[in-house]
KOLVOKE-824240 format. One record per residue (C-alpha): y, x, z. Coordinates in steps of 0.1 Angstrom, whole numbers, plus 5000, padded with zeros to 4 digits. Last residue first. Example, Ala and Ser with C-alpha at 12.3 -4.5 7.8 and 13.67 -1.06 7.14 Angstrom:
+-------+------+------+
! north ! east !   up !
+-------+------+------+
!  4989 ! 5137 ! 5071 !
!  4955 ! 5123 ! 5078 !
+-------+------+------+
This chain:
+-------+------+------+
! north ! east !   up !
+-------+------+------+
!  4935 ! 6708 ! 7808 !
!  4912 ! 6701 ! 7837 !
!  4906 ! 6664 ! 7843 !
!  4869 ! 6663 ! 7834 !
!  4863 ! 6692 ! 7858 !
!  4878 ! 6675 ! 7888 !
!  4846 ! 6664 ! 7904 !
!  4830 ! 6698 ! 7902 !
!  4860 ! 6714 ! 7920 !
!  4857 ! 6688 ! 7947 !
!  4821 ! 6696 ! 7952 !
!  4830 ! 6732 ! 7959 !
!  4853 ! 6724 ! 7989 !
!  4888 ! 6737 ! 7982 !
!  4904 ! 6769 ! 7995 !
!  4937 ! 6786 ! 7987 !
!  4962 ! 6764 ! 8006 !
!  4977 ! 6793 ! 8026 !
!  4971 ! 6793 ! 8064 !
!  4988 ! 6776 ! 8093 !
!  4957 ! 6765 ! 8112 !
!  4968 ! 6729 ! 8114 !
!  4978 ! 6730 ! 8077 !
!  4943 ! 6740 ! 8067 !
!  4929 ! 6711 ! 8086 !
!  4954 ! 6688 ! 8069 !
!  4944 ! 6700 ! 8035 !
!  4907 ! 6696 ! 8042 !
!  4913 ! 6660 ! 8053 !
!  4934 ! 6651 ! 8023 !
!  4915 ! 6666 ! 7994 !
!  4940 ! 6675 ! 7966 !
!  4925 ! 6671 ! 7932 !
!  4919 ! 6703 ! 7913 !
!  4934 ! 6725 ! 7886 !
!  4921 ! 6760 ! 7891 !
!  4939 ! 6794 ! 7889 !
!  4927 ! 6830 ! 7892 !
!  4957 ! 6853 ! 7892 !
!  4967 ! 6880 ! 7867 !
!  4992 ! 6859 ! 7848 !
!  5004 ! 6827 ! 7865 !
!  5042 ! 6831 ! 7861 !
!  5066 ! 6851 ! 7881 !
!  5054 ! 6880 ! 7901 !
!  5021 ! 6891 ! 7918 !
!  5015 ! 6861 ! 7939 !
!  4987 ! 6865 ! 7965 !
!  4950 ! 6855 ! 7960 !
!  4936 ! 6823 ! 7945 !
!  4962 ! 6799 ! 7933 !
!  4960 ! 6761 ! 7935 !
!  4974 ! 6738 ! 7909 !
!  4975 ! 6703 ! 7922 !
!  4963 ! 6670 ! 7907 !
!  4972 ! 6635 ! 7918 !
!  4946 ! 6613 ! 7933 !
!  4928 ! 6579 ! 7929 !
!  4893 ! 6575 ! 7943 !
!  4861 ! 6584 ! 7926 !
!  4847 ! 6548 ! 7926 !
!  4881 ! 6534 ! 7916 !
!  4878 ! 6496 ! 7912 !
!  4854 ! 6493 ! 7941 !
!  4874 ! 6518 ! 7962 !
!  4873 ! 6555 ! 7967 !
!  4899 ! 6571 ! 7990 !
!  4935 ! 6577 ! 7979 !
!  4952 ! 6610 ! 7972 !
!  4989 ! 6616 ! 7969 !
!  5012 ! 6646 ! 7960 !
!  5049 ! 6639 ! 7965 !
!  5073 ! 6664 ! 7950 !
!  5103 ! 6680 ! 7967 !
!  5129 ! 6693 ! 7943 !
!  5126 ! 6730 ! 7936 !
!  5143 ! 6755 ! 7958 !
!  5172 ! 6778 ! 7950 !
!  5177 ! 6812 ! 7933 !
!  5163 ! 6801 ! 7900 !
!  5133 ! 6812 ! 7878 !
!  5104 ! 6812 ! 7903 !
!  5116 ! 6783 ! 7924 !
!  5105 ! 6783 ! 7960 !
!  5082 ! 6754 ! 7964 !
!  5085 ! 6719 ! 7980 !
!  5056 ! 6696 ! 7988 !
!  5056 ! 6661 ! 8001 !
!  5022 ! 6649 ! 8014 !
!  5002 ! 6618 ! 8007 !
!  4971 ! 6600 ! 8020 !
!  4974 ! 6617 ! 8054 !
!  4943 ! 6622 ! 8075 !
!  4942 ! 6630 ! 8112 !
!  4908 ! 6644 ! 8121 !
!  4882 ! 6640 ! 8149 !
!  4854 ! 6661 ! 8164 !
!  4870 ! 6695 ! 8171 !
!  4858 ! 6730 ! 8177 !
!  4832 ! 6725 ! 8150 !
!  4794 ! 6728 ! 8151 !
!  4775 ! 6731 ! 8118 !
!  4753 ! 6702 ! 8109 !
!  4752 ! 6710 ! 8072 !
!  4745 ! 6747 ! 8078 !
!  4773 ! 6772 ! 8074 !
!  4771 ! 6798 ! 8046 !
!  4783 ! 6775 ! 8019 !
!  4784 ! 6790 ! 7984 !
!  4818 ! 6798 ! 7969 !
!  4836 ! 6772 ! 7947 !
!  4872 ! 6784 ! 7951 !
!  4876 ! 6820 ! 7964 !
!  4889 ! 6827 ! 7998 !
!  4919 ! 6846 ! 8011 !
!  4925 ! 6863 ! 8045 !
!  4892 ! 6881 ! 8049 !
!  4893 ! 6913 ! 8071 !
!  4911 ! 6894 ! 8099 !
!  4881 ! 6872 ! 8104 !
!  4894 ! 6841 ! 8122 !
!  4902 ! 6824 ! 8089 !
!  4867 ! 6832 ! 8077 !
!  4850 ! 6813 ! 8106 !
!  4874 ! 6784 ! 8104 !
!  4870 ! 6781 ! 8067 !
!  4832 ! 6783 ! 8068 !
!  4831 ! 6756 ! 8095 !
!  4855 ! 6734 ! 8076 !
!  4833 ! 6737 ! 8044 !
!  4801 ! 6731 ! 8065 !
!  4816 ! 6698 ! 8078 !
!  4831 ! 6687 ! 8044 !
!  4798 ! 6693 ! 8025 !
!  4791 ! 6657 ! 8017 !
!  4827 ! 6650 ! 8006 !
!  4826 ! 6615 ! 7993 !
!  4861 ! 6607 ! 8008 !
!  4848 ! 6579 ! 8031 !
!  4815 ! 6596 ! 8038 !
!  4830 ! 6630 ! 8047 !
!  4858 ! 6613 ! 8067 !
!  4832 ! 6594 ! 8087 !
!  4814 ! 6627 ! 8094 !
!  4846 ! 6644 ! 8105 !
!  4855 ! 6616 ! 8128 !
!  4887 ! 6596 ! 8122 !
!  4914 ! 6600 ! 8148 !
!  4943 ! 6585 ! 8128 !
!  4941 ! 6575 ! 8092 !
!  4973 ! 6573 ! 8072 !
!  4990 ! 6596 ! 8096 !
!  5022 ! 6586 ! 8114 !
!  5052 ! 6610 ! 8113 !
!  5049 ! 6614 ! 8075 !
!  5041 ! 6649 ! 8064 !
!  5064 ! 6675 ! 8048 !
!  5049 ! 6707 ! 8034 !
!  5066 ! 6740 ! 8023 !
!  5052 ! 6764 ! 7997 !
!  5058 ! 6800 ! 7988 !
!  5058 ! 6820 ! 8020 !
!  5039 ! 6793 ! 8039 !
!  5055 ! 6762 ! 8054 !
!  5055 ! 6735 ! 8080 !
!  5070 ! 6701 ! 8085 !
!  5051 ! 6674 ! 8104 !
!  5043 ! 6698 ! 8132 !
!  5006 ! 6696 ! 8141 !
!  5010 ! 6684 ! 8167 !
!  5037 ! 6659 ! 8175 !
!  5070 ! 6669 ! 8192 !
!  5076 ! 6654 ! 8226 !
!  5069 ! 6685 ! 8245 !
!  5095 ! 6704 ! 8225 !
!  5093 ! 6731 ! 8199 !
!  5125 ! 6749 ! 8188 !
!  5112 ! 6782 ! 8173 !
!  5087 ! 6768 ! 8147 !
!  5107 ! 6736 ! 8142 !
!  5137 ! 6756 ! 8129 !
!  5115 ! 6775 ! 8105 !
!  5099 ! 6743 ! 8092 !
!  5133 ! 6727 ! 8087 !
!  5146 ! 6758 ! 8069 !
!  5116 ! 6758 ! 8046 !
!  5117 ! 6720 ! 8040 !
!  5151 ! 6722 ! 8024 !
!  5164 ! 6687 ! 8015 !
!  5186 ! 6683 ! 7984 !
!  5220 ! 6670 ! 7993 !
!  5225 ! 6633 ! 8001 !
!  5236 ! 6608 ! 7974 !
!  5257 ! 6578 ! 7985 !
!  5288 ! 6592 ! 7967 !
!  5285 ! 6629 ! 7958 !
!  5279 ! 6661 ! 7975 !
!  5251 ! 6681 ! 7959 !
!  5264 ! 6716 ! 7952 !
!  5293 ! 6733 ! 7969 !
!  5295 ! 6718 ! 8003 !
!  5281 ! 6749 ! 8021 !
!  5294 ! 6748 ! 8056 !
!  5263 ! 6735 ! 8075 !
!  5252 ! 6770 ! 8085 !
!  5215 ! 6768 ! 8073 !
!  5221 ! 6788 ! 8042 !
!  5205 ! 6763 ! 8018 !
!  5222 ! 6734 ! 8036 !
!  5211 ! 6716 ! 8067 !
!  5218 ! 6679 ! 8071 !
!  5190 ! 6669 ! 8048 !
!  5183 ! 6632 ! 8053 !
!  5151 ! 6623 ! 8033 !
!  5128 ! 6634 ! 8061 !
!  5147 ! 6613 ! 8086 !
!  5147 ! 6630 ! 8120 !
!  5142 ! 6608 ! 8150 !
!  5107 ! 6622 ! 8159 !
!  5119 ! 6656 ! 8150 !
!  5144 ! 6656 ! 8179 !
!  5180 ! 6661 ! 8169 !
!  5196 ! 6693 ! 8180 !
!  5227 ! 6692 ! 8202 !
!  5253 ! 6719 ! 8195 !
!  5276 ! 6696 ! 8175 !
!  5300 ! 6718 ! 8156 !
!  5280 ! 6714 ! 8124 !
!  5281 ! 6676 ! 8128 !
!  5318 ! 6677 ! 8128 !
!  5319 ! 6698 ! 8096 !
!  5296 ! 6674 ! 8079 !
!  5318 ! 6644 ! 8088 !
!  5348 ! 6662 ! 8073 !
!  5329 ! 6670 ! 8041 !
!  5317 ! 6635 ! 8038 !
!  5352 ! 6621 ! 8044 !
!  5366 ! 6643 ! 8017 !
!  5338 ! 6633 ! 7993 !
!  5345 ! 6596 ! 7999 !
!  5382 ! 6602 ! 7991 !
!  5372 ! 6621 ! 7959 !
!  5349 ! 6593 ! 7949 !
!  5375 ! 6566 ! 7955 !
!  5401 ! 6585 ! 7935 !
!  5376 ! 6591 ! 7907 !
!  5368 ! 6553 ! 7906 !
!  5405 ! 6545 ! 7904 !
!  5411 ! 6568 ! 7874 !
!  5379 ! 6558 ! 7856 !
!  5388 ! 6520 ! 7859 !
!  5424 ! 6527 ! 7847 !
!  5411 ! 6547 ! 7817 !
!  5386 ! 6520 ! 7808 !
!  5412 ! 6493 ! 7811 !
!  5436 ! 6511 ! 7789 !
!  5409 ! 6516 ! 7762 !
!  5394 ! 6482 ! 7763 !
!  5425 ! 6460 ! 7758 !
!  5406 ! 6427 ! 7763 !
!  5369 ! 6421 ! 7771 !
!  5379 ! 6411 ! 7807 !
!  5370 ! 6444 ! 7823 !
!  5338 ! 6458 ! 7840 !
!  5318 ! 6459 ! 7807 !
!  5341 ! 6487 ! 7794 !
!  5339 ! 6506 ! 7826 !
!  5301 ! 6505 ! 7825 !
!  5299 ! 6514 ! 7788 !
!  5324 ! 6543 ! 7788 !
!  5321 ! 6569 ! 7816 !
!  5289 ! 6558 ! 7833 !
!  5270 ! 6549 ! 7801 !
!  5283 ! 6577 ! 7779 !
!  5277 ! 6600 ! 7808 !
!  5240 ! 6593 ! 7804 !
!  5240 ! 6607 ! 7769 !
!  5261 ! 6636 ! 7782 !
!  5235 ! 6645 ! 7809 !
!  5204 ! 6642 ! 7787 !
!  5222 ! 6660 ! 7758 !
!  5207 ! 6693 ! 7768 !
!  5231 ! 6723 ! 7768 !
!  5218 ! 6737 ! 7802 !
!  5182 ! 6738 ! 7787 !
!  5194 ! 6764 ! 7762 !
!  5197 ! 6793 ! 7787 !
!  5226 ! 6816 ! 7780 !
!  5253 ! 6814 ! 7753 !
!  5249 ! 6845 ! 7731 !
!  5214 ! 6859 ! 7740 !
!  5200 ! 6824 ! 7745 !
!  5215 ! 6812 ! 7712 !
!  5200 ! 6841 ! 7693 !
!  5165 ! 6832 ! 7708 !
!  5169 ! 6794 ! 7700 !
!  5182 ! 6798 ! 7664 !
!  5147 ! 6800 ! 7648 !
!  5139 ! 6766 ! 7663 !
!  5167 ! 6751 ! 7642 !
!  5144 ! 6754 ! 7611 !
!  5119 ! 6731 ! 7626 !
!  5146 ! 6707 ! 7634 !
!  5156 ! 6705 ! 7598 !
!  5120 ! 6696 ! 7586 !
!  5112 ! 6708 ! 7550 !
!  5076 ! 6715 ! 7560 !
!  5058 ! 6711 ! 7526 !
!  5029 ! 6693 ! 7509 !
!  5037 ! 6657 ! 7519 !
!  5009 ! 6632 ! 7514 !
!  5018 ! 6596 ! 7506 !
!  5011 ! 6573 ! 7535 !
!  5034 ! 6546 ! 7520 !
!  5064 ! 6565 ! 7533 !
!  5056 ! 6601 ! 7542 !
!  5025 ! 6620 ! 7552 !
!  5017 ! 6651 ! 7572 !
!  4983 ! 6648 ! 7588 !
!  4962 ! 6654 ! 7557 !
!  4940 ! 6678 ! 7577 !
!  4948 ! 6705 ! 7551 !
!  4985 ! 6699 ! 7556 !
!  4983 ! 6704 ! 7593 !
!  4960 ! 6734 ! 7589 !
!  4987 ! 6750 ! 7568 !
!  5008 ! 6752 ! 7600 !
!  4985 ! 6780 ! 7614 !
!  5005 ! 6811 ! 7608 !
!  5038 ! 6792 ! 7611 !
!  5027 ! 6780 ! 7645 !
!  5019 ! 6815 ! 7656 !
!  5053 ! 6827 ! 7645 !
!  5069 ! 6801 ! 7667 !
!  5048 ! 6811 ! 7697 !
!  5056 ! 6848 ! 7691 !
!  5093 ! 6841 ! 7690 !
!  5091 ! 6823 ! 7724 !
!  5069 ! 6850 ! 7738 !
!  5094 ! 6877 ! 7728 !
!  5122 ! 6857 ! 7745 !
!  5100 ! 6856 ! 7776 !
!  5096 ! 6893 ! 7776 !
!  5133 ! 6899 ! 7770 !
!  5143 ! 6877 ! 7800 !
!  5149 ! 6840 ! 7803 !
!  5162 ! 6820 ! 7832 !
!  5163 ! 6782 ! 7833 !
!  5131 ! 6779 ! 7813 !
!  5132 ! 6752 ! 7786 !
!  5124 ! 6777 ! 7758 !
!  5090 ! 6785 ! 7773 !
!  5080 ! 6748 ! 7775 !
!  5091 ! 6741 ! 7739 !
!  5076 ! 6772 ! 7724 !
!  5043 ! 6767 ! 7742 !
!  5042 ! 6731 ! 7729 !
!  5048 ! 6743 ! 7693 !
!  5020 ! 6769 ! 7697 !
!  4997 ! 6742 ! 7711 !
!  5003 ! 6720 ! 7681 !
!  4994 ! 6749 ! 7657 !
!  4964 ! 6759 ! 7678 !
!  4951 ! 6724 ! 7678 !
!  4953 ! 6722 ! 7640 !
!  4935 ! 6756 ! 7637 !
!  4907 ! 6741 ! 7659 !
!  4902 ! 6710 ! 7638 !
!  4910 ! 6677 ! 7657 !
!  4884 ! 6661 ! 7679 !
!  4876 ! 6687 ! 7706 !
!  4911 ! 6691 ! 7718 !
!  4934 ! 6662 ! 7706 !
!  4939 ! 6646 ! 7740 !
!  4941 ! 6679 ! 7759 !
!  4969 ! 6693 ! 7737 !
!  4989 ! 6660 ! 7738 !
!  4988 ! 6654 ! 7775 !
!  5019 ! 6670 ! 7789 !
!  5039 ! 6662 ! 7757 !
!  5031 ! 6625 ! 7762 !
!  5050 ! 6626 ! 7795 !
!  5080 ! 6644 ! 7780 !
!  5083 ! 6618 ! 7752 !
!  5080 ! 6590 ! 7778 !
!  5111 ! 6605 ! 7797 !
!  5130 ! 6607 ! 7764 !
!  5126 ! 6570 ! 7760 !
!  5102 ! 6552 ! 7736 !
!  5111 ! 6521 ! 7716 !
!  5082 ! 6514 ! 7693 !
!  5048 ! 6522 ! 7708 !
!  5019 ! 6514 ! 7686 !
!  5003 ! 6549 ! 7686 !
!  5008 ! 6554 ! 7723 !
!  4977 ! 6542 ! 7741 !
!  4973 ! 6508 ! 7757 !
!  4971 ! 6520 ! 7793 !
!  4996 ! 6547 ! 7788 !
!  5002 ! 6559 ! 7824 !
!  5037 ! 6573 ! 7829 !
!  5040 ! 6602 ! 7853 !
!  5053 ! 6602 ! 7888 !
!  5019 ! 6595 ! 7905 !
!  4991 ! 6604 ! 7881 !
!  4968 ! 6579 ! 7864 !
!  4936 ! 6595 ! 7853 !
!  4934 ! 6598 ! 7815 !
!  4909 ! 6574 ! 7799 !
!  4936 ! 6553 ! 7782 !
!  4951 ! 6583 ! 7764 !
!  4917 ! 6591 ! 7749 !
!  4913 ! 6556 ! 7736 !
!  4948 ! 6557 ! 7720 !
!  4939 ! 6588 ! 7700 !
!  4905 ! 6575 ! 7691 !
!  4920 ! 6543 ! 7677 !
!  4948 ! 6560 ! 7659 !
!  4926 ! 6587 ! 7643 !
!  4924 ! 6623 ! 7653 !
!  4942 ! 6641 ! 7625 !
!  4965 ! 6612 ! 7616 !
!  4974 ! 6604 ! 7652 !
!  4980 ! 6641 ! 7659 !
!  5003 ! 6645 ! 7629 !
!  5023 ! 6615 ! 7641 !
!  5025 ! 6629 ! 7676 !
!  5037 ! 6663 ! 7664 !
!  5063 ! 6648 ! 7639 !
!  5087 ! 6621 ! 7652 !
!  5076 ! 6623 ! 7688 !
!  5078 ! 6661 ! 7690 !
!  5110 ! 6662 ! 7670 !
!  5126 ! 6638 ! 7696 !
!  5115 ! 6661 ! 7724 !
!  5125 ! 6694 ! 7707 !
!  5157 ! 6691 ! 7686 !
!  5168 ! 6658 ! 7700 !
!  5166 ! 6662 ! 7738 !
!  5165 ! 6701 ! 7737 !
!  5199 ! 6705 ! 7718 !
!  5202 ! 6740 ! 7702 !
!  5237 ! 6753 ! 7706 !
!  5265 ! 6744 ! 7682 !
!  5288 ! 6770 ! 7699 !
!  5270 ! 6799 ! 7682 !
!  5263 ! 6788 ! 7645 !
!  5296 ! 6769 ! 7647 !
!  5313 ! 6803 ! 7651 !
!  5341 ! 6809 ! 7676 !
!  5364 ! 6833 ! 7659 !
!  5371 ! 6868 ! 7675 !
!  5403 ! 6884 ! 7662 !
!  5405 ! 6922 ! 7662 !
!  5421 ! 6953 ! 7676 !
!  5447 ! 6942 ! 7700 !
!  5428 ! 6912 ! 7711 !
!  5427 ! 6876 ! 7699 !
!  5402 ! 6850 ! 7710 !
!  5397 ! 6822 ! 7685 !
!  5402 ! 6785 ! 7678 !
!  5422 ! 6784 ! 7646 !
!  5394 ! 6771 ! 7623 !
!  5377 ! 6751 ! 7650 !
!  5392 ! 6717 ! 7640 !
!  5378 ! 6719 ! 7605 !
!  5406 ! 6716 ! 7579 !
!  5391 ! 6710 ! 7544 !
!  5364 ! 6685 ! 7554 !
!  5345 ! 6677 ! 7522 !
!  5309 ! 6679 ! 7534 !
!  5300 ! 6714 ! 7522 !
!  5268 ! 6725 ! 7504 !
!  5288 ! 6745 ! 7478 !
!  5281 ! 6719 ! 7451 !
!  5290 ! 6692 ! 7476 !
!  5325 ! 6707 ! 7479 !
!  5331 ! 6706 ! 7442 !
!  5320 ! 6670 ! 7441 !
!  5344 ! 6662 ! 7470 !
!  5375 ! 6680 ! 7456 !
!  5375 ! 6662 ! 7422 !
!  5376 ! 6625 ! 7432 !
!  5389 ! 6633 ! 7466 !
!  5423 ! 6645 ! 7454 !
!  5438 ! 6654 ! 7487 !
!  5419 ! 6687 ! 7489 !
!  5435 ! 6698 ! 7456 !
!  5409 ! 6718 ! 7437 !
!  5406 ! 6755 ! 7427 !
!  5426 ! 6772 ! 7455 !
!  5413 ! 6747 ! 7480 !
!  5377 ! 6756 ! 7471 !
!  5383 ! 6793 ! 7474 !
!  5398 ! 6788 ! 7509 !
!  5370 ! 6764 ! 7520 !
!  5344 ! 6790 ! 7510 !
!  5362 ! 6817 ! 7529 !
!  5365 ! 6794 ! 7560 !
!  5327 ! 6788 ! 7558 !
!  5319 ! 6825 ! 7556 !
!  5344 ! 6835 ! 7583 !
!  5330 ! 6808 ! 7607 !
!  5295 ! 6823 ! 7604 !
!  5264 ! 6807 ! 7589 !
!  5236 ! 6829 ! 7600 !
!  5214 ! 6845 ! 7573 !
!  5180 ! 6829 ! 7573 !
!  5154 ! 6830 ! 7600 !
!  5118 ! 6838 ! 7590 !
!  5088 ! 6814 ! 7589 !
!  5103 ! 6792 ! 7562 !
!  5099 ! 6755 ! 7566 !
!  5136 ! 6747 ! 7564 !
!  5141 ! 6768 ! 7532 !
!  5142 ! 6741 ! 7506 !
!  5164 ! 6718 ! 7528 !
!  5193 ! 6743 ! 7527 !
!  5195 ! 6776 ! 7544 !
!  5228 ! 6795 ! 7551 !
!  5222 ! 6793 ! 7588 !
!  5232 ! 6773 ! 7619 !
!  5246 ! 6741 ! 7603 !
!  5215 ! 6739 ! 7582 !
!  5219 ! 6718 ! 7550 !
!  5201 ! 6686 ! 7542 !
!  5234 ! 6667 ! 7544 !
!  5267 ! 6686 ! 7538 !
!  5283 ! 6712 ! 7559 !
!  5315 ! 6711 ! 7578 !
!  5301 ! 6726 ! 7610 !
!  5313 ! 6696 ! 7630 !
!  5297 ! 6672 ! 7605 !
!  5264 ! 6691 ! 7605 !
!  5264 ! 6690 ! 7643 !
!  5271 ! 6653 ! 7642 !
!  5240 ! 6647 ! 7620 !
!  5218 ! 6669 ! 7643 !
!  5227 ! 6657 ! 7678 !
!  5258 ! 6669 ! 7697 !
!  5266 ! 6693 ! 7725 !
!  5295 ! 6716 ! 7716 !
!  5290 ! 6748 ! 7736 !
!  5309 ! 6778 ! 7749 !
!  5344 ! 6772 ! 7733 !
!  5365 ! 6799 ! 7751 !
!  5394 ! 6789 ! 7773 !
!  5411 ! 6821 ! 7784 !
!  5420 ! 6823 ! 7820 !
!  5445 ! 6844 ! 7841 !
!  5436 ! 6834 ! 7877 !
!  5456 ! 6818 ! 7905 !
!  5437 ! 6815 ! 7938 !
!  5433 ! 6780 ! 7953 !
!  5397 ! 6783 ! 7964 !
!  5385 ! 6760 ! 7936 !
!  5402 ! 6782 ! 7910 !
!  5439 ! 6778 ! 7901 !
!  5449 ! 6784 ! 7865 !
!  5473 ! 6808 ! 7848 !
!  5470 ! 6806 ! 7810 !
!  5458 ! 6828 ! 7782 !
!  5475 ! 6836 ! 7749 !
!  5448 ! 6829 ! 7723 !
!  5423 ! 6808 ! 7743 !
!  5451 ! 6790 ! 7762 !
!  5467 ! 6780 ! 7729 !
!  5433 ! 6768 ! 7716 !
!  5427 ! 6748 ! 7747 !
!  5461 ! 6731 ! 7744 !
!  5452 ! 6721 ! 7707 !
!  5418 ! 6707 ! 7717 !
!  5427 ! 6671 ! 7715 !
!  5449 ! 6673 ! 7684 !
!  5423 ! 6693 ! 7664 !
!  5396 ! 6669 ! 7677 !
!  5415 ! 6640 ! 7663 !
!  5419 ! 6658 ! 7629 !
!  5382 ! 6667 ! 7629 !
!  5373 ! 6631 ! 7635 !
!  5395 ! 6618 ! 7608 !
!  5382 ! 6644 ! 7583 !
!  5347 ! 6633 ! 7590 !
!  5356 ! 6596 ! 7584 !
!  5374 ! 6605 ! 7552 !
!  5343 ! 6624 ! 7540 !
!  5321 ! 6594 ! 7548 !
!  5344 ! 6570 ! 7529 !
!  5344 ! 6593 ! 7499 !
!  5306 ! 6594 ! 7498 !
!  5303 ! 6557 ! 7504 !
!  5327 ! 6547 ! 7475 !
!  5342 ! 6514 ! 7485 !
!  5377 ! 6526 ! 7495 !
!  5395 ! 6503 ! 7519 !
!  5387 ! 6525 ! 7549 !
!  5376 ! 6514 ! 7584 !
!  5385 ! 6537 ! 7613 !
!  5364 ! 6542 ! 7644 !
!  5389 ! 6561 ! 7666 !
!  5378 ! 6589 ! 7690 !
!  5380 ! 6581 ! 7727 !
!  5394 ! 6610 ! 7746 !
!  5388 ! 6633 ! 7776 !
!  5361 ! 6615 ! 7796 !
!  5350 ! 6639 ! 7823 !
!  5317 ! 6658 ! 7826 !
!  5308 ! 6674 ! 7859 !
!  5303 ! 6640 ! 7876 !
!  5279 ! 6657 ! 7901 !
!  5257 ! 6626 ! 7903 !
!  5244 ! 6630 ! 7868 !
!  5231 ! 6664 ! 7875 !
!  5232 ! 6690 ! 7847 !
!  5265 ! 6705 ! 7859 !
!  5252 ! 6713 ! 7893 !
!  5220 ! 6730 ! 7882 !
!  5239 ! 6749 ! 7856 !
!  5266 ! 6762 ! 7880 !
!  5301 ! 6754 ! 7868 !
!  5314 ! 6782 ! 7846 !
!  5307 ! 6763 ! 7815 !
!  5334 ! 6737 ! 7823 !
!  5331 ! 6701 ! 7811 !
!  5346 ! 6678 ! 7785 !
!  5334 ! 6645 ! 7772 !
!  5347 ! 6630 ! 7739 !
!  5338 ! 6593 ! 7735 !
!  5330 ! 6577 ! 7702 !
!  5335 ! 6540 ! 7707 !
!  5321 ! 6508 ! 7691 !
!  5329 ! 6473 ! 7701 !
!  5308 ! 6445 ! 7687 !
!  5295 ! 6434 ! 7721 !
!  5298 ! 6464 ! 7744 !
!  5300 ! 6501 ! 7737 !
+-------+------+------+
């Protein structure tokens, strides 16, 4: 926590809070419920001391969750946010912990799965083992207690280890169940110990996939390929490679994941690349916020594809242990946990909502920051007092924000766009100014909605508004430009030279001609130019923006995605081809979620051409052919 102080906080939240709200740090959806003790025992035997520590934690959790257990069995009247009383039963939806703590909660010993009956010898199997249910574990504990006294650790603990148990004889979840007239429904650790993306996927990727790739490609070649990647705004640029990195954050794990398949392609054996790609497909599919039967089938197929090609990793000598000794098996616990993703989704919903990203950050805001704000004396009372006062301050600020928002909603006057701050979103998702349900928190504005802003500007134009409007949208994408362009009134020919677009003038002429033809509403990328190099245009000058903020309608949630900034800079001496982000452009109209059935191309965003397309209010489906050729080395 701070100095030599150690604390194990227990954070509590509600599963009926919307996922996108609960996962935000600023929502304060997790509250500090208790600080578990960190006892020190006089016994010197490490195995006995570890079992006593696990028993202490289960005993504390038993005391903490006792009211929740009573409410789960008998129900309790509670008030919802609207003030209505409801008869509630507090089920245990998820217990978010990493792998060692999950084994301790489930009551199993080391090198044993807390989800299934498998031990370390079956972690690399391609099929899922029998689930470890609460009834199975409780039956084992009952037989063990009948044969050995649980208080006699010298005899009880070896017998428990023989049954792959950790010596906890009274797990806190043993009497947490829902009871009906016909049966009693226990909460199984195999269900409420949900897969944890931060440790089970991203940390596993860094500990295994990256190490395999370095061995298969070579450390020098692996680092060199990372250094040649074009820097992209918003993503970490590994100028010295990644093989020698020591302390790496989860954010860096995700950035390396985006490049790994492209980096090893062409150097590692094809079956090896397929195996790594299958694991990446599994991770990306499993992180979806909404999953249907087809996507669950794809997740299962990706995992099976890895198991079909995993032998290539051993053949390449990529799996080694200490001293670079080859390892001839896949006894990896987190690899076995992947089999539990599909059952967890069907039982508890999308796995991404149970990530430890939020809870790990809550340890800082709920424990470390309050602990460092005191005088290094009486930590626990001072932490509780600090949290109580900060919550009162936050609630008071929230009440003032709601009141201020209601006053603004009654104001009939509309703010001119020139005075409108793009980062200040006063309109909510419904446009009525009354929805305070999602993003209100101290000093953090709600998510802006460019679609509503563009719709308002299209029907509320004034003589003082700039042209083109700085906020405009299509059916799927909205764009927000700065009020002042990066380059103002530059001629078409000057723009073609500055951005190295020799066919800019004929490209604009082709686009204008085709946009006016009602029979042709979409255009293919890379078509031949039909206009001559000196084609006449209805304009002579352009406004050019080096960056544009884009927002899209989410394909797997009901809301909007967070705005993303896409930038492109002209060529310089250090960057002869310029610096630019990449954009995925679609040819044709969307035919449903995903990218299937549509032609796609990963291209840099050309500023001048984009702005001209925005002026005519058409979909961004056309890119000059030479831009497509320039981006080919960056396609992945």
